[in-house]
Structures are given as structure tokens and as C-alpha cells.
ZAFIMAR-279637 format. One record per atom (N, C-alpha, C): residue in three letters; x, y, z; residue number from 1; atom name. Coordinates in nm, 3 decimals. Example, Ala and Ser with C-alpha at 12.3 -4.5 7.8 and 13.67 -1.06 7.14 Angstrom:
2
 type      xx      yy      zz seq atom
  ALA   1.319  -0.569   0.780   1    N
  ALA   1.230  -0.450   0.780   1   CA
  ALA   1.320  -0.330   0.780   1    C
  SER   1.285  -0.225   0.708   2    N
  SER   1.367  -0.106   0.714   2   CA
  SER   1.290   0.003   0.787   2    C
// end
This chain:
171
 type      xx      yy      zz seq atom
  UNK   0.083  -0.119   0.000   1    N
  UNK   0.000  -0.001   0.000   1   CA
  UNK   0.089   0.125   0.000   1    C
  UNK   0.055   0.219  -0.086   2    N
  UNK   0.135   0.340  -0.099   2   CA
  UNK   0.115   0.435   0.017   2    C
  UNK   0.223   0.500   0.056   3    N
  UNK   0.215   0.604   0.158   3   CA
  UNK   0.201   0.741   0.093   3    C
  UNK   0.209   0.746  -0.039   4    N
  UNK   0.198   0.873  -0.112   4   CA
  UNK   0.050   0.911  -0.118   4    C
  UNK   0.018   1.031  -0.076   5    N
  UNK  -0.119   1.080  -0.077   5   CA
  UNK  -0.170   1.088  -0.221   5    C
  UNK  -0.293   1.043  -0.242   6    N
  UNK  -0.355   1.048  -0.372   6   CA
  UNK  -0.353   1.193  -0.424   6    C
  UNK  -0.309   1.210  -0.549   7    N
  UNK  -0.293   1.343  -0.608   7   CA
  UNK  -0.424   1.423  -0.601   7    C
  UNK  -0.534   1.359  -0.632   8    N
  UNK  -0.661   1.430  -0.636   8   CA
  UNK  -0.717   1.464  -0.499   8    C
  UNK  -0.654   1.415  -0.395   9    N
  UNK  -0.693   1.451  -0.259   9   CA
  UNK  -0.611   1.568  -0.204   9    C
  UNK  -0.506   1.605  -0.277  10    N
  UNK  -0.420   1.714  -0.231  10   CA
  UNK  -0.494   1.850  -0.236  10    C
  UNK  -0.466   1.933  -0.140  11    N
  UNK  -0.515   2.071  -0.135  11   CA
  UNK  -0.394   2.162  -0.147  11    C
  UNK  -0.413   2.276  -0.209  12    N
  UNK  -0.301   2.368  -0.232  12   CA
  UNK  -0.336   2.506  -0.182  12    C
  UNK  -0.240   2.570  -0.118  13    N
  UNK  -0.248   2.709  -0.081  13   CA
  UNK  -0.128   2.777  -0.142  13    C
  UNK  -0.154   2.879  -0.219  14    N
  UNK  -0.047   2.947  -0.290  14   CA
  UNK  -0.024   3.083  -0.223  14    C
  UNK   0.058   3.080  -0.121  15    N
  UNK   0.080   3.199  -0.040  15   CA
  UNK   0.221   3.256  -0.054  15    C
  UNK   0.302   3.199  -0.138  16    N
  UNK   0.438   3.244  -0.148  16   CA
  UNK   0.452   3.359  -0.248  16    C
  UNK   0.558   3.438  -0.238  17    N
  UNK   0.571   3.556  -0.325  17   CA
  UNK   0.616   3.516  -0.467  17    C
  UNK   0.582   3.602  -0.561  18    N
  UNK   0.621   3.583  -0.700  18   CA
  UNK   0.772   3.576  -0.713  18    C
  UNK   0.843   3.635  -0.620  19    N
  UNK   0.991   3.637  -0.624  19   CA
  UNK   1.051   3.498  -0.613  19    C
  UNK   0.973   3.397  -0.573  20    N
  UNK   1.025   3.260  -0.568  20   CA
  UNK   1.028   3.194  -0.706  20    C
  UNK   0.986   3.266  -0.806  21    N
  UNK   0.983   3.217  -0.943  21   CA
  UNK   1.116   3.156  -0.989  21    C
  UNK   1.232   3.220  -0.968  22    N
  UNK   1.358   3.157  -1.011  22   CA
  UNK   1.384   3.023  -0.942  22    C
  UNK   1.347   3.013  -0.815  23    N
  UNK   1.365   2.888  -0.741  23   CA
  UNK   1.280   2.778  -0.802  23    C
  UNK   1.157   2.810  -0.840  24    N
  UNK   1.068   2.711  -0.901  24   CA
  UNK   1.121   2.667  -1.037  24    C
  UNK   1.173   2.760  -1.114  25    N
  UNK   1.231   2.724  -1.244  25   CA
  UNK   1.349   2.630  -1.224  25    C
  UNK   1.433   2.657  -1.123  26    N
  UNK   1.547   2.568  -1.094  26   CA
  UNK   1.497   2.430  -1.055  26    C
  UNK   1.396   2.425  -0.973  27    N
  UNK   1.339   2.297  -0.930  27   CA
  UNK   1.286   2.217  -1.049  27    C
  UNK   1.213   2.286  -1.138  28    N
  UNK   1.156   2.220  -1.256  28   CA
  UNK   1.265   2.174  -1.352  28    C
  UNK   1.370   2.252  -1.367  29    N
  UNK   1.481   2.212  -1.452  29   CA
  UNK   1.553   2.089  -1.398  29    C
  UNK   1.547   2.070  -1.268  30    N
  UNK   1.615   1.957  -1.206  30   CA
  UNK   1.540   1.826  -1.211  30    C
  UNK   1.412   1.829  -1.243  31    N
  UNK   1.334   1.706  -1.242  31   CA
  UNK   1.387   1.601  -1.340  31    C
  UNK   1.422   1.637  -1.463  32    N
  UNK   1.475   1.532  -1.551  32   CA
  UNK   1.598   1.461  -1.494  32    C
  UNK   1.687   1.532  -1.432  33    N
  UNK   1.805   1.471  -1.373  33   CA
  UNK   1.768   1.378  -1.258  33    C
  UNK   1.674   1.422  -1.174  34    N
  UNK   1.630   1.337  -1.063  34   CA
  UNK   1.564   1.210  -1.114  34    C
  UNK   1.483   1.224  -1.219  35    N
  UNK   1.416   1.109  -1.278  35   CA
  UNK   1.518   1.013  -1.338  35    C
  UNK   1.614   1.065  -1.411  36    N
  UNK   1.718   0.981  -1.472  36   CA
  UNK   1.797   0.907  -1.364  36    C
  UNK   1.834   0.977  -1.258  37    N
  UNK   1.908   0.916  -1.149  37   CA
  UNK   1.827   0.805  -1.084  37    C
  UNK   1.698   0.826  -1.070  38    N
  UNK   1.613   0.728  -1.002  38   CA
  UNK   1.607   0.597  -1.079  38    C
  UNK   1.599   0.604  -1.211  39    N
  UNK   1.581   0.480  -1.288  39   CA
  UNK   1.711   0.420  -1.338  39    C
  UNK   1.821   0.494  -1.326  40    N
  UNK   1.947   0.437  -1.375  40   CA
  UNK   1.982   0.313  -1.294  40    C
  UNK   2.030   0.216  -1.362  41    N
  UNK   2.071   0.089  -1.303  41   CA
  UNK   1.958   0.007  -1.242  41    C
  UNK   1.833   0.041  -1.274  42    N
  UNK   1.720  -0.039  -1.229  42   CA
  UNK   1.685  -0.132  -1.345  42    C
  UNK   1.683  -0.262  -1.322  43    N
  UNK   1.652  -0.356  -1.431  43   CA
  UNK   1.513  -0.329  -1.490  43    C
  UNK   1.502  -0.350  -1.620  44    N
  UNK   1.379  -0.323  -1.694  44   CA
  UNK   1.259  -0.395  -1.631  44    C
  UNK   1.279  -0.520  -1.591  45    N
  UNK   1.166  -0.595  -1.535  45   CA
  UNK   1.112  -0.531  -1.407  45    C
  UNK   1.194  -0.460  -1.332  46    N
  UNK   1.148  -0.391  -1.212  46   CA
  UNK   1.079  -0.259  -1.248  46    C
  UNK   1.127  -0.192  -1.352  47    N
  UNK   1.066  -0.067  -1.394  47   CA
  UNK   0.925  -0.086  -1.448  47    C
  UNK   0.900  -0.200  -1.510  48    N
  UNK   0.771  -0.223  -1.574  48   CA
  UNK   0.676  -0.307  -1.489  48    C
  UNK   0.717  -0.344  -1.370  49    N
  UNK   0.636  -0.423  -1.278  49   CA
  UNK   0.513  -0.343  -1.237  49    C
  UNK   0.394  -0.405  -1.242  50    N
  UNK   0.267  -0.339  -1.214  50   CA
  UNK   0.198  -0.404  -1.096  50    C
  UNK   0.239  -0.368  -0.975  51    N
  UNK   0.174  -0.428  -0.859  51   CA
  UNK   0.026  -0.388  -0.852  51    C
  UNK  -0.059  -0.485  -0.828  52    N
  UNK  -0.204  -0.463  -0.817  52   CA
  UNK  -0.264  -0.401  -0.942  52    C
  UNK  -0.197  -0.419  -1.057  53    N
  UNK  -0.252  -0.367  -1.182  53   CA
  UNK  -0.242  -0.216  -1.197  53    C
  UNK  -0.172  -0.148  -1.107  54    N
  UNK  -0.157  -0.003  -1.114  54   CA
  UNK  -0.034   0.030  -1.195  54    C
  UNK  -0.011   0.158  -1.222  55    N
  UNK   0.101   0.199  -1.304  55   CA
  UNK   0.233   0.149  -1.250  55    C
  UNK   0.321   0.112  -1.342  56    N
  UNK   0.457   0.076  -1.310  56   CA
  UNK   0.539   0.204  -1.290  56    C
  UNK   0.660   0.189  -1.241  57    N
  UNK   0.750   0.305  -1.229  57   CA
  UNK   0.772   0.368  -1.366  57    C
  UNK   0.787   0.286  -1.469  58    N
  UNK   0.810   0.340  -1.603  58   CA
  UNK   0.684   0.414  -1.655  58    C
  UNK   0.567   0.365  -1.620  59    N
  UNK   0.446   0.436  -1.661  59   CA
  UNK   0.432   0.569  -1.587  59    C
  UNK   0.476   0.576  -1.463  60    N
  UNK   0.478   0.705  -1.393  60   CA
  UNK   0.570   0.802  -1.464  60    C
  UNK   0.687   0.753  -1.509  61    N
  UNK   0.780   0.839  -1.584  61   CA
  UNK   0.714   0.885  -1.714  61    C
  UNK   0.648   0.791  -1.783  62    N
  UNK   0.578   0.827  -1.907  62   CA
  UNK   0.468   0.928  -1.882  62    C
  UNK   0.400   0.916  -1.770  63    N
  UNK   0.295   1.011  -1.734  63   CA
  UNK   0.351   1.152  -1.719  63    C
  UNK   0.469   1.164  -1.660  64    N
  UNK   0.532   1.296  -1.650  64   CA
  UNK   0.553   1.355  -1.789  64    C
  UNK   0.600   1.272  -1.882  65    N
  UNK   0.615   1.318  -2.020  65   CA
  UNK   0.481   1.355  -2.081  65    C
  UNK   0.382   1.271  -2.060  66    N
  UNK   0.249   1.295  -2.118  66   CA
  UNK   0.191   1.430  -2.078  66    C
  UNK   0.220   1.474  -1.956  67    N
  UNK   0.158   1.598  -1.908  67   CA
  UNK   0.230   1.724  -1.948  67    C
  UNK   0.347   1.712  -2.009  68    N
  UNK   0.420   1.831  -2.048  68   CA
  UNK   0.341   1.918  -2.147  68    C
  UNK   0.262   1.855  -2.233  69    N
  UNK   0.180   1.934  -2.327  69   CA
  UNK   0.073   2.014  -2.252  69    C
  UNK   0.019   1.960  -2.144  70    N
  UNK  -0.077   2.034  -2.062  70   CA
  UNK  -0.010   2.153  -1.994  70    C
  UNK   0.108   2.128  -1.937  71    N
  UNK   0.179   2.236  -1.869  71   CA
  UNK   0.211   2.349  -1.967  71    C
  UNK   0.252   2.315  -2.089  72    N
  UNK   0.282   2.415  -2.191  72   CA
  UNK   0.154   2.490  -2.229  72    C
  UNK   0.044   2.419  -2.243  73    N
  UNK  -0.083   2.485  -2.279  73   CA
  UNK  -0.121   2.585  -2.169  73    C
  UNK  -0.094   2.551  -2.045  74    N
  UNK  -0.129   2.642  -1.936  74   CA
  UNK  -0.037   2.764  -1.933  74    C
  UNK   0.088   2.747  -1.965  75    N
  UNK   0.175   2.864  -1.977  75   CA
  UNK   0.120   2.956  -2.087  75    C
  UNK   0.077   2.897  -2.198  76    N
  UNK   0.018   2.975  -2.306  76   CA
  UNK  -0.111   3.043  -2.261  76    C
  UNK  -0.187   2.979  -2.172  77    N
  UNK  -0.309   3.043  -2.119  77   CA
  UNK  -0.275   3.172  -2.046  77    C
  UNK  -0.166   3.173  -1.971  78    N
  UNK  -0.125   3.295  -1.900  78   CA
  UNK  -0.081   3.402  -1.997  78    C
  UNK  -0.005   3.362  -2.098  79    N
  UNK   0.043   3.458  -2.197  79   CA
  UNK  -0.077   3.523  -2.269  79    C
  UNK  -0.174   3.442  -2.306  80    N
  UNK  -0.290   3.491  -2.381  80   CA
  UNK  -0.397   3.553  -2.290  80    C
  UNK  -0.379   3.546  -2.159  81    N
  UNK  -0.476   3.599  -2.062  81   CA
  UNK  -0.615   3.540  -2.088  81    C
  UNK  -0.620   3.407  -2.095  82    N
  UNK  -0.746   3.338  -2.117  82   CA
  UNK  -0.835   3.345  -1.993  82    C
  UNK  -0.957   3.300  -2.005  83    N
  UNK  -1.052   3.312  -1.894  83   CA
  UNK  -1.027   3.208  -1.785  83    C
  UNK  -0.966   3.093  -1.820  84    N
  UNK  -0.927   2.993  -1.721  84   CA
  UNK  -0.819   2.904  -1.780  84    C
  UNK  -0.757   2.826  -1.694  85    N
  UNK  -0.651   2.735  -1.738  85   CA
  UNK  -0.711   2.617  -1.815  85    C
  UNK  -0.633   2.565  -1.908  86    N
  UNK  -0.673   2.447  -1.983  86   CA
  UNK  -0.700   2.333  -1.885  86    C
  UNK  -0.809   2.263  -1.908  87    N
  UNK  -0.848   2.152  -1.820  87   CA
  UNK  -0.766   2.027  -1.852  87    C
  UNK  -0.736   1.953  -1.749  88    N
  UNK  -0.665   1.825  -1.763  88   CA
  UNK  -0.766   1.714  -1.789  88    C
  UNK  -0.719   1.606  -1.852  89    N
  UNK  -0.798   1.487  -1.862  89   CA
  UNK  -0.773   1.407  -1.734  89    C
  UNK  -0.861   1.420  -1.637  90    N
  UNK  -0.838   1.357  -1.507  90   CA
  UNK  -0.846   1.205  -1.512  90    C
  UNK  -0.891   1.149  -1.624  91    N
  UNK  -0.893   1.004  -1.637  91   CA
  UNK  -0.755   0.950  -1.675  91    C
  UNK  -0.664   1.039  -1.715  92    N
  UNK  -0.527   1.002  -1.756  92   CA
  UNK  -0.527   0.902  -1.873  92    C
  UNK  -0.622   0.916  -1.962  93    N
  UNK  -0.633   0.826  -2.076  93   CA
  UNK  -0.504   0.823  -2.159  93    C
  UNK  -0.442   0.939  -2.177  94    N
  UNK  -0.319   0.944  -2.258  94   CA
  UNK  -0.213   0.849  -2.204  94    C
  UNK  -0.196   0.846  -2.073  95    N
  UNK  -0.098   0.756  -2.013  95   CA
  UNK  -0.143   0.611  -2.022  95    C
  UNK  -0.271   0.588  -1.999  96    N
  UNK  -0.321   0.451  -2.001  96   CA
  UNK  -0.309   0.385  -2.138  96    C
  UNK  -0.325   0.463  -2.247  97    N
  UNK  -0.318   0.404  -2.381  97   CA
  UNK  -0.178   0.411  -2.443  97    C
  UNK  -0.087   0.484  -2.380  98    N
  UNK   0.047   0.503  -2.437  98   CA
  UNK   0.133   0.379  -2.436  98    C
  UNK   0.102   0.285  -2.349  99    N
  UNK   0.179   0.161  -2.338  99   CA
  UNK   0.328   0.189  -2.317  99    C
  UNK   0.356   0.274  -2.219 100    N
  UNK   0.494   0.317  -2.191 100   CA
  UNK   0.587   0.199  -2.159 100    C
  UNK   0.534   0.090  -2.109 101    N
  UNK   0.619  -0.023  -2.070 101   CA
  UNK   0.685  -0.093  -2.187 101    C
  UNK   0.636  -0.075  -2.309 102    N
  UNK   0.699  -0.140  -2.425 102   CA
  UNK   0.812  -0.055  -2.482 102    C
  UNK   0.826   0.068  -2.433 103    N
  UNK   0.930   0.158  -2.484 103   CA
  UNK   1.055   0.146  -2.398 103    C
  UNK   1.166   0.185  -2.454 104    N
  UNK   1.288   0.195  -2.375 104   CA
  UNK   1.273   0.313  -2.280 104    C
  UNK   1.310   0.295  -2.156 105    N
  UNK   1.300   0.405  -2.059 105   CA
  UNK   1.382   0.523  -2.104 105    C
  UNK   1.491   0.499  -2.175 106    N
  UNK   1.576   0.610  -2.224 106   CA
  UNK   1.500   0.701  -2.320 106    C
  UNK   1.406   0.645  -2.397 107    N
  UNK   1.324   0.727  -2.488 107   CA
  UNK   1.232   0.818  -2.408 107    C
  UNK   1.174   0.765  -2.303 108    N
  UNK   1.085   0.844  -2.217 108   CA
  UNK   1.164   0.956  -2.151 108    C
  UNK   1.281   0.921  -2.098 109    N
  UNK   1.363   1.020  -2.029 109   CA
  UNK   1.408   1.131  -2.122 109    C
  UNK   1.450   1.096  -2.242 110    N
  UNK   1.496   1.197  -2.339 110   CA
  UNK   1.379   1.287  -2.381 110    C
  UNK   1.264   1.228  -2.405 111    N
  UNK   1.148   1.310  -2.443 111   CA
  UNK   1.106   1.403  -2.331 111    C
  UNK   1.111   1.353  -2.210 112    N
  UNK   1.074   1.434  -2.095 112   CA
  UNK   1.170   1.552  -2.078 112    C
  UNK   1.300   1.524  -2.091 113    N
  UNK   1.400   1.631  -2.075 113   CA
  UNK   1.377   1.741  -2.176 113    C
  UNK   1.358   1.705  -2.302 114    N
  UNK   1.337   1.805  -2.407 114   CA
  UNK   1.209   1.886  -2.380 114    C
  UNK   1.100   1.816  -2.351 115    N
  UNK   0.973   1.885  -2.327 115   CA
  UNK   0.980   1.976  -2.206 115    C
  UNK   1.041   1.930  -2.098 116    N
  UNK   1.050   2.010  -1.977 116   CA
  UNK   1.135   2.135  -1.998 116    C
  UNK   1.246   2.121  -2.067 117    N
  UNK   1.331   2.238  -2.090 117   CA
  UNK   1.257   2.339  -2.178 117    C
  UNK   1.180   2.291  -2.274 118    N
  UNK   1.100   2.379  -2.359 118   CA
  UNK   0.998   2.458  -2.274 118    C
  UNK   0.931   2.389  -2.184 119    N
  UNK   0.830   2.454  -2.099 119   CA
  UNK   0.895   2.558  -2.007 119    C
  UNK   1.004   2.520  -1.941 120    N
  UNK   1.069   2.613  -1.848 120   CA
  UNK   1.129   2.731  -1.925 120    C
  UNK   1.187   2.704  -2.040 121    N
  UNK   1.243   2.816  -2.120 121   CA
  UNK   1.134   2.915  -2.158 121    C
  UNK   1.017   2.864  -2.196 122    N
  UNK   0.907   2.956  -2.231 122   CA
  UNK   0.862   3.033  -2.109 122    C
  UNK   0.846   2.967  -1.997 123    N
  UNK   0.802   3.035  -1.875 123   CA
  UNK   0.906   3.134  -1.824 123    C
  UNK   1.031   3.103  -1.845 124    N
  UNK   1.139   3.186  -1.793 124   CA
  UNK   1.149   3.321  -1.863 124    C
  UNK   1.094   3.332  -1.981 125    N
  UNK   1.106   3.455  -2.059 125   CA
  UNK   0.983   3.543  -2.052 125    C
  UNK   0.897   3.519  -1.954 126    N
  UNK   0.776   3.600  -1.941 126   CA
  UNK   0.800   3.718  -1.848 126    C
  UNK   0.721   3.819  -1.868 127    N
  UNK   0.737   3.939  -1.787 127   CA
  UNK   0.664   3.926  -1.652 127    C
  UNK   0.686   4.025  -1.567 128    N
  UNK   0.629   4.023  -1.432 128   CA
  UNK   0.476   4.023  -1.434 128    C
  UNK   0.416   4.086  -1.534 129    N
  UNK   0.271   4.089  -1.543 129   CA
  UNK   0.216   3.947  -1.566 129    C
  UNK   0.278   3.873  -1.657 130    N
  UNK   0.234   3.735  -1.683 130   CA
  UNK   0.257   3.646  -1.561 130    C
  UNK   0.368   3.668  -1.491 131    N
  UNK   0.398   3.586  -1.373 131   CA
  UNK   0.295   3.605  -1.263 131    C
  UNK   0.243   3.725  -1.250 132    N
  UNK   0.150   3.755  -1.143 132   CA
  UNK   0.004   3.739  -1.185 132    C
  UNK  -0.018   3.718  -1.318 133    N
  UNK  -0.156   3.703  -1.366 133   CA
  UNK  -0.221   3.582  -1.301 133    C
  UNK  -0.346   3.595  -1.267 134    N
  UNK  -0.418   3.490  -1.199 134   CA
  UNK  -0.531   3.438  -1.288 134    C
  UNK  -0.537   3.305  -1.303 135    N
  UNK  -0.644   3.240  -1.380 135   CA
  UNK  -0.702   3.128  -1.296 135    C
  UNK  -0.830   3.100  -1.311 136    N
  UNK  -0.890   2.991  -1.231 136   CA
  UNK  -0.844   2.854  -1.280 136    C
  UNK  -0.813   2.768  -1.186 137    N
  UNK  -0.778   2.629  -1.218 137   CA
  UNK  -0.910   2.552  -1.224 137    C
  UNK  -0.938   2.481  -1.334 138    N
  UNK  -1.071   2.421  -1.351 138   CA
  UNK  -1.107   2.312  -1.250 138    C
  UNK  -1.012   2.232  -1.206 139    N
  UNK  -1.044   2.126  -1.109 139   CA
  UNK  -1.039   2.178  -0.965 139    C
  UNK  -0.937   2.255  -0.932 140    N
  UNK  -0.920   2.303  -0.796 140   CA
  UNK  -1.018   2.414  -0.760 140    C
  UNK  -1.074   2.477  -0.863 141    N
  UNK  -1.169   2.587  -0.840 141   CA
  UNK  -1.108   2.695  -0.751 141    C
  UNK  -0.986   2.734  -0.785 142    N
  UNK  -0.921   2.844  -0.715 142   CA
  UNK  -0.829   2.915  -0.812 142    C
  UNK  -0.806   3.042  -0.790 143    N
  UNK  -0.717   3.116  -0.879 143   CA
  UNK  -0.572   3.072  -0.862 143    C
  UNK  -0.499   3.074  -0.971 144    N
  UNK  -0.356   3.042  -0.967 144   CA
  UNK  -0.281   3.144  -1.052 144    C
  UNK  -0.173   3.194  -0.996 145    N
  UNK  -0.081   3.277  -1.073 145   CA
  UNK   0.010   3.181  -1.151 145    C
  UNK   0.081   3.234  -1.248 146    N
  UNK   0.175   3.150  -1.322 146   CA
  UNK   0.277   3.087  -1.227 146    C
  UNK   0.324   3.164  -1.131 147    N
  UNK   0.419   3.111  -1.034 147   CA
  UNK   0.355   2.996  -0.953 147    C
  UNK   0.226   3.007  -0.926 148    N
  UNK   0.155   2.899  -0.856 148   CA
  UNK   0.147   2.775  -0.945 148    C
  UNK   0.123   2.799  -1.072 149    N
  UNK   0.117   2.688  -1.168 149   CA
  UNK   0.250   2.612  -1.169 149    C
  UNK   0.360   2.687  -1.172 150    N
  UNK   0.492   2.622  -1.172 150   CA
  UNK   0.514   2.542  -1.045 150    C
  UNK   0.466   2.595  -0.933 151    N
  UNK   0.475   2.520  -0.807 151   CA
  UNK   0.390   2.393  -0.816 151    C
  UNK   0.272   2.402  -0.871 152    N
  UNK   0.181   2.289  -0.889 152   CA
  UNK   0.249   2.179  -0.973 152    C
  UNK   0.314   2.220  -1.082 153    N
  UNK   0.387   2.124  -1.168 153   CA
  UNK   0.497   2.057  -1.089 153    C
  UNK   0.574   2.135  -1.014 154    N
  UNK   0.684   2.077  -0.935 154   CA
  UNK   0.631   1.978  -0.830 154    C
  UNK   0.518   2.011  -0.769 155    N
  UNK   0.458   1.919  -0.672 155   CA
  UNK   0.408   1.793  -0.741 155    C
  UNK   0.354   1.807  -0.860 156    N
  UNK   0.308   1.693  -0.937 156   CA
  UNK   0.426   1.602  -0.970 156    C
  UNK   0.538   1.662  -1.014 157    N
  UNK   0.659   1.585  -1.039 157   CA
  UNK   0.699   1.505  -0.916 157    C
  UNK   0.706   1.572  -0.803 158    N
  UNK   0.751   1.506  -0.679 158   CA
  UNK   0.654   1.397  -0.636 158    C
  UNK   0.526   1.416  -0.661 159    N
  UNK   0.427   1.314  -0.630 159   CA
  UNK   0.461   1.185  -0.705 159    C
  UNK   0.488   1.196  -0.835 160    N
  UNK   0.516   1.076  -0.914 160   CA
  UNK   0.654   1.019  -0.886 160    C
  UNK   0.750   1.106  -0.858 161    N
  UNK   0.883   1.056  -0.820 161   CA
  UNK   0.874   0.979  -0.689 161    C
  UNK   0.796   1.026  -0.594 162    N
  UNK   0.780   0.954  -0.467 162   CA
  UNK   0.714   0.819  -0.490 162    C
  UNK   0.615   0.815  -0.575 163    N
  UNK   0.547   0.687  -0.605 163   CA
  UNK   0.643   0.592  -0.675 163    C
  UNK   0.723   0.643  -0.770 164    N
  UNK   0.822   0.560  -0.837 164   CA
  UNK   0.923   0.504  -0.735 164    C
  UNK   0.965   0.590  -0.644 165    N
  UNK   1.062   0.547  -0.542 165   CA
  UNK   1.006   0.429  -0.463 165    C
  UNK   0.880   0.437  -0.424 166    N
  UNK   0.816   0.330  -0.352 166   CA
  UNK   0.817   0.201  -0.435 166    C
  UNK   0.781   0.212  -0.562 167    N
  UNK   0.774   0.094  -0.648 167   CA
  UNK   0.911   0.029  -0.667 167    C
  UNK   1.011   0.109  -0.689 168    N
  UNK   1.148   0.059  -0.710 168   CA
  UNK   1.202   0.003  -0.578 168    C
  UNK   1.179   0.073  -0.471 169    N
  UNK   1.231   0.030  -0.340 169   CA
  UNK   1.164  -0.099  -0.295 169    C
  UNK   1.036  -0.117  -0.324 170    N
  UNK   0.964  -0.238  -0.283 170   CA
  UNK   1.012  -0.359  -0.359 170    C
  UNK   1.066  -0.338  -0.479 171    N
  UNK   1.115  -0.449  -0.558 171   CA
  UNK   1.248  -0.493  -0.505 171    C
// end
């Protein structure tokens, strides 16, 4: 049984200053390296193991890659000053049909690194107005600034890294 709190049960309070933006960008840039370190030297059969029919460690890694397009869309929402953030597919259908376990983990890692750097590079070049702009998050039903969104992404990364750690450690 996982000790990691279910993602959809998490509550968020975004009370930190916009000035933490560089720290969040550094944290987000570091996720690919942490992910690569986590799976390096782990045998393929352990990475693709699906206890209780739930996602394997490799599928969690693939899920991180799958969501990069959503994170990019949300950065674009702030730039365009849309009425709300792009909604996520909370069923995670993209990850479920992607069959990440048949791919080499190195392909997932490389794709994630490229996509993440693209997202952070785009976010890093925005002005203070875009960083402080607030848009409603469709599921959480609360306003989020761009800096809050970046924090949300970093927390989502850590959620899946923690779950992967449990799966790898249990094996």
C-alpha cells in the first residue's frame, strides 16, 4: 500500500511571493536529472512491474512526459490571458493508452528532458505581469498565478517521483 497521498486529494495554498519564481524554475529544470538518477541501473523488469494492476514506475515516468503538453498549454493560457486554465484529462487516458512499458525508458527520459526544458524556457522569458496574472484552475476551483502553476507542476513531479521510489524500493 502506498504512503503517497492520492494526487486528487491534495489541497493547495499558494501563499508564497512571485519572487520565488527563479527557485521554481530551478526545481523544474532539475526534475529530468532526478528522474534519470532514479531509474538508472534499475533492471527493466522492475521498472515495468505493475503491482495490483496499477502503473509501473516506467508508466509514472511516461505520465510525467504525457503531461508536459498540458503544462505548456497552461503557460500559453497565462500569456494569452485566457478566462481559465486548460483543463486536464483527469482520467489520464493518454498515459493509459500510451503503453509506456513497451518503450525503452531512455526514450521516455529523453522526451521528458526536451519537453521540460521547452516549458521552463518559455516560462522563464515571461514578464512580471504574466507571472503575477491569476487564472482559475478548472479542477481546484481556485485562482492560480503562473508562479503557482509552476509550483503545482513541481509538486506533481515530486508526487510521481515519490510513487516511483516506492515501487522501485519495494522491488
